Backbone as CSV, one residue per row, in Angstrom:
resi,resn,N_x,N_y,N_z,CA_x,CA_y,CA_z,C_x,C_y,C_z
1,SER,-74.292,70.069,-2.497,-73.144,69.167,-2.268,-73.638,67.739,-2.018
2,ASP,-74.861,67.613,-1.503,-75.405,66.280,-1.239,-75.564,65.502,-2.544
3,ILE,-76.031,66.212,-3.579,-76.199,65.564,-4.896,-74.831,65.145,-5.426
4,ARG,-73.854,66.010,-5.214,-72.498,65.708,-5.683,-71.979,64.434,-5.040
5,LYS,-72.219,64.296,-3.739,-71.759,63.096,-3.019,-72.409,61.847,-3.604
6,ARG,-73.723,61.939,-3.838,-74.433,60.775,-4.403,-73.895,60.447,-5.782
7,TYR,-73.610,61.496,-6.579,-73.093,61.302,-7.930,-71.723,60.625,-7.880
8,ALA,-70.884,61.099,-6.960,-69.544,60.516,-6.820,-69.649,59.056,-6.382
9,LYS,-70.586,58.787,-5.485,-70.769,57.406,-5.005,-71.178,56.495,-6.162
10,LYS,-72.069,56.992,-7.013,-72.516,56.191,-8.164,-71.341,55.885,-9.083
11,ILE,-70.541,56.909,-9.360,-69.381,56.728,-10.246,-68.424,55.713,-9.631
12,TRP,-68.187,55.833,-8.324,-67.266,54.917,-7.640,-67.784,53.486,-7.718
13,GLU,-69.093,53.312,-7.520,-69.670,51.957,-7.590,-69.511,51.390,-8.992
14,ASN,-69.774,52.232,-10.013,-69.623,51.768,-11.398,-68.168,51.426,-11.685
15,TYR,-67.253,52.249,-11.147,-65.822,52.015,-11.349,-65.417,50.670,-10.752
16,ARG,-65.900,50.417,-9.520,-65.576,49.143,-8.871,-66.180,47.971,-9.646
17,LYS,-67.378,48.167,-10.181,-68.017,47.099,-10.973,-67.172,46.792,-12.203
18,LEU,-66.714,47.846,-12.888,-65.901,47.655,-14.081,-64.609,46.918,-13.736
19,LYS,-63.973,47.335,-12.632,-62.733,46.675,-12.220,-63.008,45.209,-11.928
20,GLY,-64.118,44.941,-11.254,-64.469,43.561,-10.931,-64.730,42.748,-12.186
21,MET,-65.425,43.346,-13.155,-65.725,42.639,-14.395,-64.445,42.329,-15.151
22,SER,-63.550,43.307,-15.220,-62.310,43.081,-15.956,-61.507,41.972,-15.278
23,ALA,-61.563,41.918,-13.958,-60.855,40.862,-13.230,-61.483,39.516,-13.563
24,GLU,-62.817,39.480,-13.623,-63.510,38.228,-13.960,-63.148,37.797,-15.374
25,GLU,-63.091,38.772,-16.289,-62.736,38.458,-17.678,-61.333,37.866,-17.737
26,LYS,-60.420,38.461,-16.975,-59.043,37.943,-16.952,-59.032,36.510,-16.447
27,ASN,-59.783,36.247,-15.376,-59.834,34.893,-14.818,-60.406,33.917,-15.840
28,LYS,-61.440,34.359,-16.558,-62.048,33.492,-17.581,-61.023,33.160,-18.660
29,ARG,-60.305,34.181,-19.129,-59.317,33.972,-20.188,-58.196,33.080,-19.686
30,LEU,-57.793,33.281,-18.429,-56.715,32.451,-17.872,-57.161,30.999,-17.796
31,SER,-58.402,30.778,-17.332,-58.895,29.399,-17.196,-59.031,28.760,-18.575
32,ILE,-59.470,29.539,-19.566,-59.609,29.006,-20.933,-58.230,28.649,-21.486
33,ALA,-57.250,29.510,-21.240,-55.890,29.269,-21.748,-55.286,28.039,-21.077
34,SER,-55.548,27.858,-19.783,-54.977,26.717,-19.061,-55.681,25.420,-19.463
35,ASN,-56.934,25.517,-19.937,-57.672,24.311,-20.347,-57.159,23.785,-21.682
36,LYS,-56.597,24.661,-22.491,-56.131,24.233,-23.819,-54.922,23.302,-23.703
């Protein structure tokens, strides 16, 4: 079960990273659109 916990933690960290990246991408696109 210890390995499972570590595996779940890794997935959660990757999930949060993806969410953060998508948010950054949205901000980039918004700033680019507002600059036009």
